[in-house]
PDB file with SEQRES, HELIX, SHEET and CRYST1 records, atoms N, CA, C and O in Angstrom:
SEQRES   1 A   65  MET LYS ILE SER GLU VAL ARG GLU MET SER THR SER GLU          
SEQRES   2 A   65  LEU LYS GLU LYS LEU TYR SER LEU LYS GLU GLN LEU PHE          
SEQRES   3 A   65  GLU LEU ARG ARG LYS LYS SER VAL GLY THR LEU GLU ARG          
SEQRES   4 A   65  GLY GLU ASP VAL ILE THR VAL ARG LYS ASP ILE ALA ARG          
SEQRES   5 A   65  VAL ASN MET VAL LEU ARG GLU ARG GLU LEU GLU SER LYS          
HELIX    1 AA1 ILE A    3  GLU A    8  1                                   6    
HELIX    2 AA2 THR A   11  VAL A   34  1                                  24    
HELIX    3 AA3 GLU A   41  GLU A   63  1                                  23    
CRYST1    1.000    1.000    1.000  90.00  90.00  90.00 P 1           1          
ATOM      1  N   MET A   1       0.855  -1.182   0.000  1.00  0.00           N  
ATOM      2  CA  MET A   1       0.032  -0.027   0.025  1.00  0.00           C  
ATOM      3  C   MET A   1       0.923   1.198   0.001  1.00  0.00           C  
ATOM      4  O   MET A   1       1.837   1.321   0.817  1.00  0.00           O  
ATOM      5  N   LYS A   2       0.660   2.121  -0.941  1.00  0.00           N  
ATOM      6  CA  LYS A   2       1.464   3.326  -1.047  1.00  0.00           C  
ATOM      7  C   LYS A   2       0.833   4.440  -0.227  1.00  0.00           C  
ATOM      8  O   LYS A   2      -0.373   4.416   0.022  1.00  0.00           O  
ATOM      9  N   ILE A   3       1.634   5.420   0.199  1.00  0.00           N  
ATOM     10  CA  ILE A   3       1.194   6.496   1.061  1.00  0.00           C  
ATOM     11  C   ILE A   3       0.154   7.316   0.359  1.00  0.00           C  
ATOM     12  O   ILE A   3      -0.754   7.861   0.986  1.00  0.00           O  
ATOM     13  N   SER A   4       0.291   7.409  -0.998  1.00  0.00           N  
ATOM     14  CA  SER A   4      -0.735   8.158  -1.741  1.00  0.00           C  
ATOM     15  C   SER A   4      -2.132   7.529  -1.700  1.00  0.00           C  
ATOM     16  O   SER A   4      -3.150   8.221  -1.707  1.00  0.00           O  
ATOM     17  N   GLU A   5      -2.142   6.226  -1.657  1.00  0.00           N  
ATOM     18  CA  GLU A   5      -3.391   5.483  -1.534  1.00  0.00           C  
ATOM     19  C   GLU A   5      -3.990   5.713  -0.181  1.00  0.00           C  
ATOM     20  O   GLU A   5      -5.206   5.838  -0.032  1.00  0.00           O  
ATOM     21  N   VAL A   6      -3.128   5.768   0.808  1.00  0.00           N  
ATOM     22  CA  VAL A   6      -3.590   5.957   2.200  1.00  0.00           C  
ATOM     23  C   VAL A   6      -4.189   7.379   2.373  1.00  0.00           C  
ATOM     24  O   VAL A   6      -5.225   7.540   3.018  1.00  0.00           O  
ATOM     25  N   ARG A   7      -3.570   8.338   1.827  1.00  0.00           N  
ATOM     26  CA  ARG A   7      -3.977   9.727   1.975  1.00  0.00           C  
ATOM     27  C   ARG A   7      -5.306   9.980   1.240  1.00  0.00           C  
ATOM     28  O   ARG A   7      -6.030  10.912   1.588  1.00  0.00           O  
ATOM     29  N   GLU A   8      -5.640   9.139   0.202  1.00  0.00           N  
ATOM     30  CA  GLU A   8      -6.935   9.311  -0.457  1.00  0.00           C  
ATOM     31  C   GLU A   8      -8.093   8.830   0.310  1.00  0.00           C  
ATOM     32  O   GLU A   8      -9.224   9.244   0.056  1.00  0.00           O  
ATOM     33  N   MET A   9      -7.857   7.968   1.243  1.00  0.00           N  
ATOM     34  CA  MET A   9      -8.913   7.356   2.118  1.00  0.00           C  
ATOM     35  C   MET A   9      -9.476   8.410   3.103  1.00  0.00           C  
ATOM     36  O   MET A   9      -8.784   9.337   3.524  1.00  0.00           O  
ATOM     37  N   SER A  10     -10.752   8.219   3.441  1.00  0.00           N  
ATOM     38  CA  SER A  10     -11.363   9.034   4.486  1.00  0.00           C  
ATOM     39  C   SER A  10     -10.918   8.540   5.879  1.00  0.00           C  
ATOM     40  O   SER A  10     -10.371   7.446   6.014  1.00  0.00           O  
ATOM     41  N   THR A  11     -11.152   9.333   6.862  1.00  0.00           N  
ATOM     42  CA  THR A  11     -10.723   9.000   8.229  1.00  0.00           C  
ATOM     43  C   THR A  11     -11.398   7.692   8.740  1.00  0.00           C  
ATOM     44  O   THR A  11     -10.774   6.867   9.408  1.00  0.00           O  
ATOM     45  N   SER A  12     -12.661   7.553   8.403  1.00  0.00           N  
ATOM     46  CA  SER A  12     -13.394   6.344   8.801  1.00  0.00           C  
ATOM     47  C   SER A  12     -12.854   5.143   8.088  1.00  0.00           C  
ATOM     48  O   SER A  12     -12.728   4.076   8.689  1.00  0.00           O  
ATOM     49  N   GLU A  13     -12.530   5.278   6.825  1.00  0.00           N  
ATOM     50  CA  GLU A  13     -11.914   4.167   6.092  1.00  0.00           C  
ATOM     51  C   GLU A  13     -10.598   3.783   6.627  1.00  0.00           C  
ATOM     52  O   GLU A  13     -10.248   2.603   6.661  1.00  0.00           O  
ATOM     53  N   LEU A  14      -9.823   4.800   7.067  1.00  0.00           N  
ATOM     54  CA  LEU A  14      -8.496   4.523   7.642  1.00  0.00           C  
ATOM     55  C   LEU A  14      -8.605   3.770   8.937  1.00  0.00           C  
ATOM     56  O   LEU A  14      -7.794   2.889   9.223  1.00  0.00           O  
ATOM     57  N   LYS A  15      -9.596   4.106   9.718  1.00  0.00           N  
ATOM     58  CA  LYS A  15      -9.783   3.413  11.023  1.00  0.00           C  
ATOM     59  C   LYS A  15     -10.215   1.951  10.778  1.00  0.00           C  
ATOM     60  O   LYS A  15      -9.808   1.037  11.495  1.00  0.00           O  
ATOM     61  N   GLU A  16     -11.017   1.773   9.786  1.00  0.00           N  
ATOM     62  CA  GLU A  16     -11.411   0.352   9.420  1.00  0.00           C  
ATOM     63  C   GLU A  16     -10.189  -0.422   8.908  1.00  0.00           C  
ATOM     64  O   GLU A  16      -9.943  -1.567   9.287  1.00  0.00           O  
ATOM     65  N   LYS A  17      -9.449   0.242   8.044  1.00  0.00           N  
ATOM     66  CA  LYS A  17      -8.228  -0.428   7.504  1.00  0.00           C  
ATOM     67  C   LYS A  17      -7.199  -0.720   8.613  1.00  0.00           C  
ATOM     68  O   LYS A  17      -6.548  -1.763   8.578  1.00  0.00           O  
ATOM     69  N   LEU A  18      -7.050   0.153   9.559  1.00  0.00           N  
ATOM     70  CA  LEU A  18      -6.175  -0.081  10.675  1.00  0.00           C  
ATOM     71  C   LEU A  18      -6.580  -1.304  11.468  1.00  0.00           C  
ATOM     72  O   LEU A  18      -5.742  -2.126  11.838  1.00  0.00           O  
ATOM     73  N   TYR A  19      -7.880  -1.420  11.728  1.00  0.00           N  
ATOM     74  CA  TYR A  19      -8.409  -2.569  12.447  1.00  0.00           C  
ATOM     75  C   TYR A  19      -8.137  -3.853  11.660  1.00  0.00           C  
ATOM     76  O   TYR A  19      -7.674  -4.834  12.242  1.00  0.00           O  
ATOM     77  N   SER A  20      -8.405  -3.871  10.385  1.00  0.00           N  
ATOM     78  CA  SER A  20      -8.183  -5.105   9.604  1.00  0.00           C  
ATOM     79  C   SER A  20      -6.671  -5.427   9.522  1.00  0.00           C  
ATOM     80  O   SER A  20      -6.283  -6.594   9.543  1.00  0.00           O  
ATOM     81  N   LEU A  21      -5.832  -4.387   9.429  1.00  0.00           N  
ATOM     82  CA  LEU A  21      -4.380  -4.663   9.379  1.00  0.00           C  
ATOM     83  C   LEU A  21      -3.881  -5.260  10.737  1.00  0.00           C  
ATOM     84  O   LEU A  21      -3.018  -6.136  10.766  1.00  0.00           O  
ATOM     85  N   LYS A  22      -4.423  -4.781  11.778  1.00  0.00           N  
ATOM     86  CA  LYS A  22      -4.012  -5.330  13.096  1.00  0.00           C  
ATOM     87  C   LYS A  22      -4.461  -6.753  13.239  1.00  0.00           C  
ATOM     88  O   LYS A  22      -3.739  -7.579  13.798  1.00  0.00           O  
ATOM     89  N   GLU A  23      -5.651  -7.061  12.742  1.00  0.00           N  
ATOM     90  CA  GLU A  23      -6.102  -8.464  12.732  1.00  0.00           C  
ATOM     91  C   GLU A  23      -5.226  -9.370  11.887  1.00  0.00           C  
ATOM     92  O   GLU A  23      -4.914 -10.503  12.255  1.00  0.00           O  
ATOM     93  N   GLN A  24      -4.845  -8.831  10.747  1.00  0.00           N  
ATOM     94  CA  GLN A  24      -3.959  -9.548   9.788  1.00  0.00           C  
ATOM     95  C   GLN A  24      -2.604  -9.773  10.431  1.00  0.00           C  
ATOM     96  O   GLN A  24      -2.021 -10.843  10.254  1.00  0.00           O  
ATOM     97  N   LEU A  25      -2.068  -8.784  11.187  1.00  0.00           N  
ATOM     98  CA  LEU A  25      -0.758  -8.953  11.840  1.00  0.00           C  
ATOM     99  C   LEU A  25      -0.884  -9.994  12.928  1.00  0.00           C  
ATOM    100  O   LEU A  25       0.029 -10.802  13.093  1.00  0.00           O  
ATOM    101  N   PHE A  26      -1.973 -10.015  13.680  1.00  0.00           N  
ATOM    102  CA  PHE A  26      -2.146 -11.015  14.677  1.00  0.00           C  
ATOM    103  C   PHE A  26      -2.127 -12.403  14.083  1.00  0.00           C  
ATOM    104  O   PHE A  26      -1.483 -13.297  14.631  1.00  0.00           O  
ATOM    105  N   GLU A  27      -2.847 -12.615  12.930  1.00  0.00           N  
ATOM    106  CA  GLU A  27      -2.904 -13.874  12.267  1.00  0.00           C  
ATOM    107  C   GLU A  27      -1.522 -14.266  11.804  1.00  0.00           C  
ATOM    108  O   GLU A  27      -1.115 -15.415  11.971  1.00  0.00           O  
ATOM    109  N   LEU A  28      -0.805 -13.344  11.235  1.00  0.00           N  
ATOM    110  CA  LEU A  28       0.602 -13.653  10.794  1.00  0.00           C  
ATOM    111  C   LEU A  28       1.500 -14.053  11.935  1.00  0.00           C  
ATOM    112  O   LEU A  28       2.288 -14.990  11.807  1.00  0.00           O  
ATOM    113  N   ARG A  29       1.398 -13.372  13.027  1.00  0.00           N  
ATOM    114  CA  ARG A  29       2.236 -13.728  14.194  1.00  0.00           C  
ATOM    115  C   ARG A  29       1.876 -15.010  14.774  1.00  0.00           C  
ATOM    116  O   ARG A  29       2.746 -15.720  15.278  1.00  0.00           O  
ATOM    117  N   ARG A  30       0.565 -15.383  14.736  1.00  0.00           N  
ATOM    118  CA  ARG A  30       0.124 -16.712  15.209  1.00  0.00           C  
ATOM    119  C   ARG A  30       0.665 -17.758  14.316  1.00  0.00           C  
ATOM    120  O   ARG A  30       1.132 -18.789  14.798  1.00  0.00           O  
ATOM    121  N   LYS A  31       0.626 -17.540  12.976  1.00  0.00           N  
ATOM    122  CA  LYS A  31       1.190 -18.514  12.039  1.00  0.00           C  
ATOM    123  C   LYS A  31       2.680 -18.679  12.217  1.00  0.00           C  
ATOM    124  O   LYS A  31       3.207 -19.785  12.092  1.00  0.00           O  
ATOM    125  N   LYS A  32       3.376 -17.567  12.513  1.00  0.00           N  
ATOM    126  CA  LYS A  32       4.807 -17.602  12.727  1.00  0.00           C  
ATOM    127  C   LYS A  32       5.174 -18.428  13.949  1.00  0.00           C  
ATOM    128  O   LYS A  32       6.141 -19.190  13.922  1.00  0.00           O  
ATOM    129  N   SER A  33       4.420 -18.281  14.999  1.00  0.00           N  
ATOM    130  CA  SER A  33       4.693 -19.007  16.223  1.00  0.00           C  
ATOM    131  C   SER A  33       4.414 -20.499  16.072  1.00  0.00           C  
ATOM    132  O   SER A  33       5.108 -21.320  16.672  1.00  0.00           O  
ATOM    133  N   VAL A  34       3.407 -20.859  15.276  1.00  0.00           N  
ATOM    134  CA  VAL A  34       3.079 -22.259  15.023  1.00  0.00           C  
ATOM    135  C   VAL A  34       4.057 -22.871  14.036  1.00  0.00           C  
ATOM    136  O   VAL A  34       4.321 -24.073  14.068  1.00  0.00           O  
ATOM    137  N   GLY A  35       4.596 -22.024  13.152  1.00  0.00           N  
ATOM    138  CA  GLY A  35       5.575 -22.502  12.189  1.00  0.00           C  
ATOM    139  C   GLY A  35       5.009 -22.724  10.815  1.00  0.00           C  
ATOM    140  O   GLY A  35       5.644 -23.381   9.990  1.00  0.00           O  
ATOM    141  N   THR A  36       3.791 -22.179  10.530  1.00  0.00           N  
ATOM    142  CA  THR A  36       3.176 -22.397   9.255  1.00  0.00           C  
ATOM    143  C   THR A  36       3.286 -21.155   8.384  1.00  0.00           C  
ATOM    144  O   THR A  36       2.700 -21.131   7.301  1.00  0.00           O  
ATOM    145  N   LEU A  37       3.988 -20.152   8.793  1.00  0.00           N  
ATOM    146  CA  LEU A  37       4.163 -18.917   7.987  1.00  0.00           C  
ATOM    147  C   LEU A  37       5.189 -19.159   6.888  1.00  0.00           C  
ATOM    148  O   LEU A  37       6.337 -19.520   7.143  1.00  0.00           O  
ATOM    149  N   GLU A  38       4.728 -18.946   5.647  1.00  0.00           N  
ATOM    150  CA  GLU A  38       5.565 -19.213   4.483  1.00  0.00           C  
ATOM    151  C   GLU A  38       6.505 -18.024   4.159  1.00  0.00           C  
ATOM    152  O   GLU A  38       7.679 -18.207   3.835  1.00  0.00           O  
ATOM    153  N   ARG A  39       5.959 -16.841   4.257  1.00  0.00           N  
ATOM    154  CA  ARG A  39       6.744 -15.642   3.898  1.00  0.00           C  
ATOM    155  C   ARG A  39       6.866 -14.727   5.099  1.00  0.00           C  
ATOM    156  O   ARG A  39       5.889 -14.067   5.455  1.00  0.00           O  
ATOM    157  N   GLY A  40       7.988 -14.661   5.719  1.00  0.00           N  
ATOM    158  CA  GLY A  40       8.198 -13.868   6.904  1.00  0.00           C  
ATOM    159  C   GLY A  40       8.100 -12.400   6.608  1.00  0.00           C  
ATOM    160  O   GLY A  40       7.748 -11.605   7.480  1.00  0.00           O  
ATOM    161  N   GLU A  41       8.423 -12.016   5.329  1.00  0.00           N  
ATOM    162  CA  GLU A  41       8.398 -10.557   5.013  1.00  0.00           C  
ATOM    163  C   GLU A  41       6.994 -10.019   4.988  1.00  0.00           C  
ATOM    164  O   GLU A  41       6.831  -8.799   4.958  1.00  0.00           O  
ATOM    165  N   ASP A  42       5.949 -10.858   4.999  1.00  0.00           N  
ATOM    166  CA  ASP A  42       4.603 -10.382   5.145  1.00  0.00           C  
ATOM    167  C   ASP A  42       4.354  -9.614   6.385  1.00  0.00           C  
ATOM    168  O   ASP A  42       3.609  -8.634   6.371  1.00  0.00           O  
ATOM    169  N   VAL A  43       4.984 -10.047   7.516  1.00  0.00           N  
ATOM    170  CA  VAL A  43       4.861  -9.433   8.795  1.00  0.00           C  
ATOM    171  C   VAL A  43       5.403  -7.982   8.695  1.00  0.00           C  
ATOM    172  O   VAL A  43       4.758  -7.056   9.186  1.00  0.00           O  
ATOM    173  N   ILE A  44       6.543  -7.788   8.085  1.00  0.00           N  
ATOM    174  CA  ILE A  44       7.180  -6.503   7.884  1.00  0.00           C  
ATOM    175  C   ILE A  44       6.302  -5.612   7.054  1.00  0.00           C  
ATOM    176  O   ILE A  44       6.151  -4.434   7.378  1.00  0.00           O  
ATOM    177  N   THR A  45       5.715  -6.125   5.994  1.00  0.00           N  
ATOM    178  CA  THR A  45       4.857  -5.329   5.093  1.00  0.00           C  
ATOM    179  C   THR A  45       3.633  -4.852   5.823  1.00  0.00           C  
ATOM    180  O   THR A  45       3.245  -3.701   5.627  1.00  0.00           O  
ATOM    181  N   VAL A  46       2.995  -5.647   6.648  1.00  0.00           N  
ATOM    182  CA  VAL A  46       1.826  -5.272   7.369  1.00  0.00           C  
ATOM    183  C   VAL A  46       2.163  -4.252   8.442  1.00  0.00           C  
ATOM    184  O   VAL A  46       1.398  -3.315   8.666  1.00  0.00           O  
ATOM    185  N   ARG A  47       3.266  -4.416   9.090  1.00  0.00           N  
ATOM    186  CA  ARG A  47       3.710  -3.453  10.095  1.00  0.00           C  
ATOM    187  C   ARG A  47       3.941  -2.118   9.486  1.00  0.00           C  
ATOM    188  O   ARG A  47       3.578  -1.107  10.087  1.00  0.00           O  
ATOM    189  N   LYS A  48       4.542  -2.055   8.292  1.00  0.00           N  
ATOM    190  CA  LYS A  48       4.747  -0.763   7.587  1.00  0.00           C  
ATOM    191  C   LYS A  48       3.431  -0.165   7.187  1.00  0.00           C  
ATOM    192  O   LYS A  48       3.264   1.051   7.275  1.00  0.00           O  
ATOM    193  N   ASP A  49       2.522  -0.941   6.766  1.00  0.00           N  
ATOM    194  CA  ASP A  49       1.176  -0.434   6.331  1.00  0.00           C  
ATOM    195  C   ASP A  49       0.477   0.186   7.551  1.00  0.00           C  
ATOM    196  O   ASP A  49      -0.151   1.240   7.458  1.00  0.00           O  
ATOM    197  N   ILE A  50       0.608  -0.516   8.722  1.00  0.00           N  
ATOM    198  CA  ILE A  50      -0.002   0.015   9.956  1.00  0.00           C  
ATOM    199  C   ILE A  50       0.644   1.391  10.321  1.00  0.00           C  
ATOM    200  O   ILE A  50      -0.046   2.336  10.702  1.00  0.00           O  
ATOM    201  N   ALA A  51       1.952   1.455  10.191  1.00  0.00           N  
ATOM    202  CA  ALA A  51       2.662   2.720  10.449  1.00  0.00           C  
ATOM    203  C   ALA A  51       2.197   3.843   9.554  1.00  0.00           C  
ATOM    204  O   ALA A  51       2.037   4.983   9.990  1.00  0.00           O  
ATOM    205  N   ARG A  52       1.981   3.503   8.287  1.00  0.00           N  
ATOM    206  CA  ARG A  52       1.548   4.531   7.305  1.00  0.00           C  
ATOM    207  C   ARG A  52       0.140   5.097   7.668  1.00  0.00           C  
ATOM    208  O   ARG A  52      -0.106   6.302   7.631  1.00  0.00           O  
ATOM    209  N   VAL A  53      -0.749   4.160   8.015  1.00  0.00           N  
ATOM    210  CA  VAL A  53      -2.117   4.517   8.397  1.00  0.00           C  
ATOM    211  C   VAL A  53      -2.102   5.379   9.636  1.00  0.00           C  
ATOM    212  O   VAL A  53      -2.789   6.399   9.698  1.00  0.00           O  
ATOM    213  N   ASN A  54      -1.337   4.983  10.605  1.00  0.00           N  
ATOM    214  CA  ASN A  54      -1.190   5.747  11.880  1.00  0.00           C  
ATOM    215  C   ASN A  54      -0.658   7.149  11.620  1.00  0.00           C  
ATOM    216  O   ASN A  54      -1.118   8.124  12.216  1.00  0.00           O  
ATOM    217  N   MET A  55       0.339   7.236  10.701  1.00  0.00           N  
ATOM    218  CA  MET A  55       0.926   8.510  10.442  1.00  0.00           C  
ATOM    219  C   MET A  55      -0.089   9.478   9.824  1.00  0.00           C  
ATOM    220  O   MET A  55      -0.144  10.648  10.204  1.00  0.00           O  
ATOM    221  N   VAL A  56      -0.873   8.999   8.893  1.00  0.00           N  
ATOM    222  CA  VAL A  56      -1.870   9.812   8.230  1.00  0.00           C  
ATOM    223  C   VAL A  56      -2.946  10.225   9.207  1.00  0.00           C  
ATOM    224  O   VAL A  56      -3.386  11.375   9.197  1.00  0.00           O  
ATOM    225  N   LEU A  57      -3.382   9.292  10.064  1.00  0.00           N  
ATOM    226  CA  LEU A  57      -4.367   9.661  11.083  1.00  0.00           C  
ATOM    227  C   LEU A  57      -3.850  10.686  12.021  1.00  0.00           C  
ATOM    228  O   LEU A  57      -4.615  11.552  12.443  1.00  0.00           O  
ATOM    229  N   ARG A  58      -2.592  10.650  12.378  1.00  0.00           N  
ATOM    230  CA  ARG A  58      -2.040  11.647  13.306  1.00  0.00           C  
ATOM    231  C   ARG A  58      -1.855  12.944  12.581  1.00  0.00           C  
ATOM    232  O   ARG A  58      -2.032  14.003  13.183  1.00  0.00           O  
ATOM    233  N   GLU A  59      -1.498  12.916  11.281  1.00  0.00           N  
ATOM    234  CA  GLU A  59      -1.372  14.235  10.513  1.00  0.00           C  
ATOM    235  C   GLU A  59      -2.735  14.940  10.504  1.00  0.00           C  
ATOM    236  O   GLU A  59      -2.824  16.149  10.716  1.00  0.00           O  
ATOM    237  N   ARG A  60      -3.803  14.150  10.252  1.00  0.00           N  
ATOM    238  CA  ARG A  60      -5.163  14.710  10.217  1.00  0.00           C  
ATOM    239  C   ARG A  60      -5.567  15.262  11.553  1.00  0.00           C  
ATOM    240  O   ARG A  60      -6.221  16.301  11.637  1.00  0.00           O  
ATOM    241  N   GLU A  61      -5.177  14.564  12.602  1.00  0.00           N  
ATOM    242  CA  GLU A  61      -5.536  15.032  13.996  1.00  0.00           C  
ATOM    243  C   GLU A  61      -4.842  16.368  14.295  1.00  0.00           C  
ATOM    244  O   GLU A  61      -5.422  17.268  14.903  1.00  0.00           O  
ATOM    245  N   LEU A  62      -3.633  16.463  13.867  1.00  0.00           N  
ATOM    246  CA  LEU A  62      -2.900  17.693  14.104  1.00  0.00           C  
ATOM    247  C   LEU A  62      -3.385  18.869  13.250  1.00  0.00           C  
ATOM    248  O   LEU A  62      -3.316  20.025  13.668  1.00  0.00           O  
ATOM    249  N   GLU A  63      -3.881  18.548  12.033  1.00  0.00           N  
ATOM    250  CA  GLU A  63      -4.376  19.581  11.140  1.00  0.00           C  
ATOM    251  C   GLU A  63      -5.676  20.171  11.727  1.00  0.00           C  
ATOM    252  O   GLU A  63      -5.953  21.360  11.574  1.00  0.00           O  
ATOM    253  N   SER A  64      -6.433  19.348  12.373  1.00  0.00           N  
ATOM    254  CA  SER A  64      -7.746  19.819  12.845  1.00  0.00           C  
ATOM    255  C   SER A  64      -7.649  20.666  14.141  1.00  0.00           C  
ATOM    256  O   SER A  64      -8.631  21.273  14.568  1.00  0.00           O  
ATOM    257  N   LYS A  65      -6.505  20.693  14.723  1.00  0.00           N  
ATOM    258  CA  LYS A  65      -6.288  21.498  15.948  1.00  0.00           C  
ATOM    259  C   LYS A  65      -5.954  22.912  15.651  1.00  0.00           C  
ATOM    260  O   LYS A  65      -5.747  23.704  16.570  1.00  0.00           O  
TER     261      LYS A  65                                                      
END                                                                             
């Protein structure tokens, strides 16, 4: 997910996306602990997506003040 795609989303969409990304990260971590995770770099990708969403949410919060 690119930052331009994230910035195009509305705040409510971003919150929903953040929730789904956190669920996805939980699932990936569970698979990693069990040993069924095939691609370890998926965890890194999801963490970066979460960081992007959080950054845009924080930017919007600061703009509104």
